[in-house]
N, CA, C and O atoms as a DFTB+ gen file, in Angstrom:
416 C
 N C O
     1  1      -4.518      38.158      -5.574
     2  2      -4.903      36.767      -5.585
     3  2      -3.823      35.958      -6.294
     4  3      -3.241      36.424      -7.274
     5  1      -3.558      34.773      -5.816
     6  2      -2.497      33.927      -6.366
     7  2      -2.893      33.370      -7.732
     8  3      -4.065      33.100      -7.992
     9  1      -1.897      33.206      -8.595
    10  2      -2.103      32.622      -9.910
    11  2      -2.419      31.141      -9.751
    12  3      -1.686      30.423      -9.070
    13  1      -3.497      30.675     -10.370
    14  2      -3.936      29.280     -10.231
    15  2      -3.309      28.359     -11.280
    16  3      -3.525      27.148     -11.238
    17  1      -2.545      28.909     -12.210
    18  2      -1.904      28.105     -13.238
    19  2      -0.779      27.285     -12.614
    20  3       0.054      27.814     -11.878
    21  1      -0.766      25.999     -12.915
    22  2       0.280      25.127     -12.386
    23  2       1.484      25.202     -13.317
    24  3       1.366      24.883     -14.501
    25  1       2.640      25.619     -12.802
    26  2       3.841      25.676     -13.653
    27  2       4.169      24.294     -14.221
    28  3       3.940      23.278     -13.565
    29  1       4.695      24.264     -15.422
    30  2       4.999      22.983     -16.084
    31  2       5.866      22.046     -15.247
    32  3       5.558      20.858     -15.157
    33  1       6.945      22.546     -14.628
    34  2       7.759      21.634     -13.814
    35  2       6.961      21.021     -12.662
    36  3       7.178      19.866     -12.297
    37  1       6.048      21.792     -12.097
    38  2       5.227      21.280     -10.999
    39  2       4.239      20.234     -11.535
    40  3       4.057      19.181     -10.924
    41  1       3.614      20.522     -12.659
    42  2       2.681      19.563     -13.268
    43  2       3.406      18.262     -13.618
    44  3       2.874      17.170     -13.422
    45  1       4.620      18.396     -14.134
    46  2       5.424      17.214     -14.474
    47  2       5.754      16.414     -13.211
    48  3       5.700      15.184     -13.213
    49  1       6.093      17.125     -12.136
    50  2       6.405      16.453     -10.874
    51  2       5.167      15.760     -10.302
    52  3       5.267      14.657      -9.765
    53  1       4.010      16.397     -10.414
    54  2       2.766      15.776      -9.956
    55  2       2.501      14.473     -10.700
    56  3       2.145      13.461     -10.095
    57  1       2.679      14.509     -12.026
    58  2       2.469      13.294     -12.834
    59  2       3.463      12.203     -12.458
    60  3       3.087      11.040     -12.309
    61  1       4.736      12.578     -12.305
    62  2       5.764      11.596     -11.981
    63  2       5.528      10.988     -10.608
    64  3       5.626       9.773     -10.436
    65  1       5.220      11.829      -9.634
    66  2       4.966      11.317      -8.295
    67  2       3.742      10.404      -8.304
    68  3       3.735       9.363      -7.647
    69  1       2.723      10.791      -9.039
    70  2       1.524       9.965      -9.148
    71  2       1.832       8.605      -9.747
    72  3       1.367       7.581      -9.247
    73  1       2.613       8.594     -10.814
    74  2       3.001       7.321     -11.437
    75  2       3.809       6.473     -10.464
    76  3       3.618       5.259     -10.382
    77  1       4.702       7.107      -9.735
    78  2       5.529       6.371      -8.776
    79  2       4.692       5.803      -7.629
    80  3       4.899       4.664      -7.211
    81  1       3.747       6.599      -7.123
    82  2       2.876       6.100      -6.061
    83  2       2.056       4.912      -6.551
    84  3       1.875       3.931      -5.830
    85  1       1.561       5.009      -7.785
    86  2       0.802       3.891      -8.348
    87  2       1.687       2.653      -8.480
    88  3       1.256       1.546      -8.159
    89  1       2.910       2.832      -8.946
    90  2       3.832       1.706      -9.091
    91  2       4.089       1.052      -7.742
    92  3       4.078      -0.175      -7.633
    93  1       4.321       1.863      -6.715
    94  2       4.519       1.314      -5.371
    95  2       3.296       0.519      -4.919
    96  3       3.425      -0.559      -4.339
    97  1       2.102       1.066      -5.190
    98  2       0.868       0.381      -4.794
    99  2       0.743      -0.962      -5.497
   100  3       0.414      -1.971      -4.874
   101  1       1.006      -0.966      -6.795
   102  2       0.893      -2.200      -7.580
   103  2       1.951      -3.212      -7.151
   104  3       1.658      -4.403      -7.044
   105  1       3.176      -2.753      -6.905
   106  2       4.235      -3.660      -6.445
   107  2       3.859      -4.349      -5.138
   108  3       4.247      -5.491      -4.892
   109  1       3.102      -3.644      -4.306
   110  2       2.674      -4.209      -3.031
   111  2       1.353      -4.976      -3.155
   112  3       0.803      -5.464      -2.167
   113  1       0.866      -5.067      -4.386
   114  2      -0.383      -5.778      -4.680
   115  2      -1.562      -5.266      -3.845
   116  3      -2.348      -6.035      -3.291
   117  1      -1.648      -3.943      -3.781
   118  2      -2.726      -3.296      -3.052
   119  2      -3.671      -2.622      -4.040
   120  3      -3.238      -2.119      -5.076
   121  1      -4.951      -2.613      -3.719
   122  2      -5.909      -1.868      -4.528
   123  2      -5.929      -0.425      -4.051
   124  3      -5.463      -0.114      -2.955
   125  1      -6.471       0.447      -4.882
   126  2      -6.614       1.844      -4.484
   127  2      -7.512       1.942      -3.253
   128  3      -7.293       2.787      -2.386
   129  1      -8.521       1.078      -3.180
   130  2      -9.424       1.058      -2.028
   131  2      -8.671       0.693      -0.750
   132  3      -8.904       1.296       0.297
   133  1      -7.774      -0.284      -0.824
   134  2      -6.993      -0.682       0.355
   135  2      -6.086       0.451       0.828
   136  3      -5.993       0.723       2.024
   137  1      -5.426       1.102      -0.112
   138  2      -4.549       2.226       0.244
   139  2      -5.373       3.351       0.848
   140  3      -4.975       3.951       1.847
   141  1      -6.516       3.637       0.250
   142  2      -7.391       4.687       0.764
   143  2      -7.823       4.377       2.189
   144  3      -7.824       5.258       3.049
   145  1      -8.187       3.131       2.437
   146  2      -8.610       2.725       3.779
   147  2      -7.474       2.904       4.783
   148  3      -7.687       3.430       5.876
   149  1      -6.284       2.474       4.420
   150  2      -5.120       2.598       5.303
   151  2      -4.740       4.057       5.536
   152  3      -4.272       4.424       6.614
   153  1      -4.946       4.887       4.507
   154  2      -4.562       6.298       4.591
   155  2      -5.645       7.159       5.235
   156  3      -5.382       8.290       5.645
   157  1      -6.838       6.634       5.320
   158  2      -7.936       7.426       5.868
   159  2      -8.428       8.490       4.910
   160  3      -8.846       9.570       5.326
   161  1      -8.376       8.176       3.608
   162  2      -8.855       9.100       2.577
   163  2      -9.808       8.343       1.648
   164  3      -9.944       7.124       1.749
   165  1     -10.455       9.063       0.760
   166  2     -11.327       8.433      -0.229
   167  2     -10.501       7.755      -1.322
   168  3      -9.369       8.152      -1.600
   169  1     -11.080       6.738      -1.930
   170  2     -10.450       6.056      -3.059
   171  2     -10.165       7.066      -4.176
   172  3      -9.128       6.999      -4.836
   173  1     -11.096       7.995      -4.377
   174  2     -10.927       9.023      -5.412
   175  2      -9.687       9.872      -5.144
   176  3      -9.021      10.294      -6.089
   177  1      -9.371      10.126      -3.904
   178  2      -8.171      10.896      -3.552
   179  2      -6.921      10.143      -3.995
   180  3      -6.002      10.736      -4.558
   181  1      -6.889       8.838      -3.740
   182  2      -5.746       8.018      -4.162
   183  2      -5.621       8.050      -5.678
   184  3      -4.527       8.235      -6.210
   185  1      -6.737       7.869      -6.373
   186  2      -6.705       7.873      -7.835
   187  2      -6.314       9.241      -8.384
   188  3      -5.593       9.324      -9.378
   189  1      -6.783      10.316      -7.747
   190  2      -6.385      11.661      -8.171
   191  2      -4.877      11.842      -8.034
   192  3      -4.222      12.361      -8.938
   193  1      -4.331      11.412      -6.898
   194  2      -2.879      11.490      -6.699
   195  2      -2.141      10.709      -7.789
   196  3      -1.180      11.202      -8.378
   197  1      -2.598       9.508      -8.041
   198  2      -1.937       8.659      -9.039
   199  2      -2.037       9.227     -10.449
   200  3      -1.204       8.930     -11.305
   201  1      -3.057      10.042     -10.687
   202  2      -3.227      10.665     -12.003
   203  2      -2.551      12.024     -12.097
   204  3      -2.694      12.730     -13.096
   205  1      -1.815      12.387     -11.055
   206  2      -1.079      13.647     -11.088
   207  2      -1.945      14.863     -10.881
   208  3      -1.563      15.973     -11.252
   209  1      -3.116      14.663     -10.287
   210  2      -4.003      15.789     -10.026
   211  2      -3.687      16.377      -8.664
   212  3      -3.064      15.728      -7.825
   213  1      -4.113      17.587      -8.455
   214  2      -3.822      18.293      -7.210
   215  2      -4.380      17.551      -6.009
   216  3      -5.475      16.989      -6.057
   217  1      -3.617      17.560      -4.948
   218  2      -4.045      16.980      -3.676
   219  2      -3.365      17.760      -2.572
   220  3      -2.340      18.404      -2.794
   221  1      -3.929      17.700      -1.398
   222  2      -3.300      18.406      -0.287
   223  2      -2.014      17.677       0.108
   224  3      -1.850      16.485      -0.151
   225  1      -1.131      18.408       0.728
   226  2       0.105      17.806       1.222
   227  2      -0.225      16.741       2.257
   228  3       0.401      15.681       2.282
   229  1      -1.210      17.019       3.115
   230  2      -1.587      16.042       4.134
   231  2      -2.033      14.723       3.502
   232  3      -1.610      13.653       3.940
   233  1      -2.884      14.794       2.476
   234  2      -3.341      13.558       1.839
   235  2      -2.205      12.834       1.126
   236  3      -2.159      11.604       1.113
   237  1      -1.295      13.592       0.535
   238  2      -0.130      12.974      -0.106
   239  2       0.697      12.231       0.935
   240  3       1.134      11.105       0.696
   241  1       0.913      12.853       2.084
   242  2       1.686      12.205       3.145
   243  2       0.936      11.010       3.731
   244  3       1.560      10.017       4.105
   245  1      -0.378      11.091       3.814
   246  2      -1.171       9.955       4.304
   247  2      -1.010       8.744       3.379
   248  3      -0.831       7.616       3.838
   249  1      -1.077       8.999       2.076
   250  2      -0.925       7.912       1.103
   251  2       0.500       7.368       1.141
   252  3       0.705       6.156       1.082
   253  1       1.475       8.254       1.238
   254  2       2.868       7.811       1.342
   255  2       3.057       6.924       2.571
   256  3       3.745       5.905       2.506
   257  1       2.452       7.308       3.677
   258  2       2.531       6.503       4.903
   259  2       1.883       5.138       4.698
   260  3       2.423       4.116       5.123
   261  1       0.738       5.127       4.053
   262  2       0.030       3.866       3.809
   263  2       0.856       2.925       2.935
   264  3       0.722       1.705       3.027
   265  1       1.706       3.495       2.091
   266  2       2.551       2.683       1.206
   267  2       3.934       2.412       1.804
   268  3       4.771       1.769       1.171
   269  1       4.170       2.904       3.023
   270  2       5.464       2.694       3.668
   271  2       6.556       3.604       3.148
   272  3       7.739       3.279       3.248
   273  1       6.172       4.737       2.595
   274  2       7.134       5.648       1.966
   275  2       7.331       6.956       2.716
   276  3       8.121       7.799       2.290
   277  1       6.629       7.135       3.822
   278  2       6.670       8.422       4.508
   279  2       8.077       8.814       4.929
   280  3       8.496       9.948       4.694
   281  1       8.811       7.901       5.543
   282  2      10.165       8.224       5.997
   283  2      11.073       8.612       4.832
   284  3      11.873       9.539       4.954
   285  1      10.957       7.912       3.710
   286  2      11.769       8.233       2.531
   287  2      11.416       9.620       1.991
   288  3      12.295      10.395       1.615
   289  1      10.127       9.917       1.959
   290  2       9.688      11.205       1.444
   291  2      10.176      12.342       2.332
   292  3      10.645      13.365       1.832
   293  1      10.069      12.170       3.634
   294  2      10.541      13.188       4.574
   295  2      12.059      13.351       4.461
   296  3      12.567      14.473       4.479
   297  1      12.772      12.249       4.346
   298  2      14.233      12.317       4.215
   299  2      14.651      13.032       2.932
   300  3      15.710      13.659       2.885
   301  1      13.824      12.938       1.899
   302  2      14.192      13.550       0.617
   303  2      14.228      15.070       0.677
   304  3      14.856      15.697      -0.176
   305  1      13.575      15.676       1.655
   306  2      13.610      17.139       1.773
   307  2      14.443      17.609       2.961
   308  3      14.430      18.791       3.304
   309  1      15.154      16.700       3.578
   310  2      16.031      17.048       4.703
   311  2      17.209      17.861       4.177
   312  3      18.013      17.341       3.404
   313  1      17.328      19.130       4.581
   314  2      18.398      19.962       4.044
   315  2      19.793      19.449       4.400
   316  3      20.751      19.708       3.671
   317  1      19.914      18.743       5.486
   318  2      21.227      18.256       5.897
   319  2      21.647      16.998       5.142
   320  3      22.742      16.477       5.357
   321  1      20.788      16.518       4.269
   322  2      21.153      15.416       3.380
   323  2      21.672      15.934       2.040
   324  3      22.041      15.148       1.168
   325  1      21.698      17.252       1.880
   326  2      22.201      17.849       0.645
   327  2      23.639      18.324       0.857
   328  3      24.092      18.481       1.991
   329  1      24.341      18.548      -0.239
   330  2      25.710      19.052      -0.150
   331  2      25.759      20.407       0.559
   332  3      26.604      20.627       1.427
   333  1      24.862      21.301       0.191
   334  2      24.831      22.628       0.807
   335  2      24.523      22.513       2.293
   336  3      25.168      23.163       3.116
   337  1      23.554      21.702       2.634
   338  2      23.190      21.522       4.039
   339  2      24.329      20.968       4.868
   340  3      24.571      21.420       5.987
   341  1      25.029      19.986       4.316
   342  2      26.163      19.410       5.049
   343  2      27.291      20.417       5.208
   344  3      27.938      20.463       6.254
   345  1      27.533      21.226       4.176
   346  2      28.586      22.240       4.257
   347  2      28.267      23.299       5.297
   348  3      29.167      23.836       5.943
   349  1      26.998      23.594       5.457
   350  2      26.598      24.660       6.385
   351  2      26.044      24.132       7.699
   352  3      25.475      24.894       8.481
   353  1      26.199      22.864       7.946
   354  2      25.622      22.240       9.136
   355  2      26.119      22.863      10.431
   356  3      25.384      22.914      11.418
   357  1      27.344      23.331      10.435
   358  2      27.899      23.892      11.665
   359  2      27.604      25.382      11.838
   360  3      27.857      25.950      12.901
   361  1      27.075      26.006      10.803
   362  2      26.750      27.424      10.901
   363  2      25.455      27.604      11.686
   364  3      24.560      26.760      11.643
   365  1      25.378      28.699      12.390
   366  2      24.136      29.025      13.097
   367  2      23.134      29.548      12.077
   368  3      23.432      30.478      11.328
   369  1      21.950      28.951      12.048
   370  2      20.919      29.415      11.127
   371  2      20.309      30.703      11.662
   372  3      20.115      30.846      12.869
   373  1      20.008      31.635      10.770
   374  2      19.372      32.874      11.232
   375  2      17.956      32.583      11.731
   376  3      17.299      31.661      11.249
   377  1      17.501      33.363      12.684
   378  2      16.140      33.169      13.173
   379  2      15.129      33.757      12.201
   380  3      13.972      33.339      12.164
   381  1      15.581      34.737      11.409
   382  2      14.738      35.329      10.375
   383  2      15.571      35.530       9.130
   384  3      16.781      35.740       9.212
   385  1      14.937      35.468       7.993
   386  2      15.608      35.770       6.738
   387  2      15.111      37.129       6.285
   388  3      13.912      37.334       6.097
   389  1      16.041      38.053       6.111
   390  2      15.670      39.408       5.713
   391  2      15.494      39.470       4.204
   392  3      16.283      38.914       3.441
   393  1      14.441      40.160       3.797
   394  2      14.210      40.372       2.367
   395  2      15.128      41.483       1.887
   396  3      15.306      42.499       2.560
   397  1      15.701      41.274       0.725
   398  2      16.519      42.337       0.152
   399  2      15.618      43.298      -0.597
   400  3      14.492      42.959      -0.961
   401  1      16.114      44.476      -0.819
   402  2      15.329      45.497      -1.514
   403  2      14.896      44.990      -2.886
   404  3      15.696      44.408      -3.619
   405  1      13.651      45.209      -3.224
   406  2      13.153      44.816      -4.531
   407  2      12.620      43.391      -4.595
   408  3      12.043      43.000      -5.610
   409  1      12.798      42.610      -3.539
   410  2      12.251      41.245      -3.545
   411  2      10.974      41.219      -2.741
   412  3      10.733      42.093      -1.908
   413  1      10.171      40.233      -2.987
   414  2       8.900      40.095      -2.267
   415  2       8.950      38.929      -1.346
   416  3       7.973      38.649      -0.652
């Protein structure tokens, strides 16, 4: 069974992302209820996200979309926007990644 403890860096990222989402909402002069309505989620889900509490990736993306941030969020994980990705852009990606001995 997977460990349910949230690693500190992840908890910190959840809090930071929540604060940033709240700031975006406030800058746009939207209530949590308005964002929830636009995102198709409960108001409590929006508030949980803003408080750095666990939420599904789908709900996070729904809220990001409601705030006009979806494209930015998706671009932030684009590997070809990184130095490594750009350096390896011309290489053929493997269809499978083989595990080395001793790794899981």
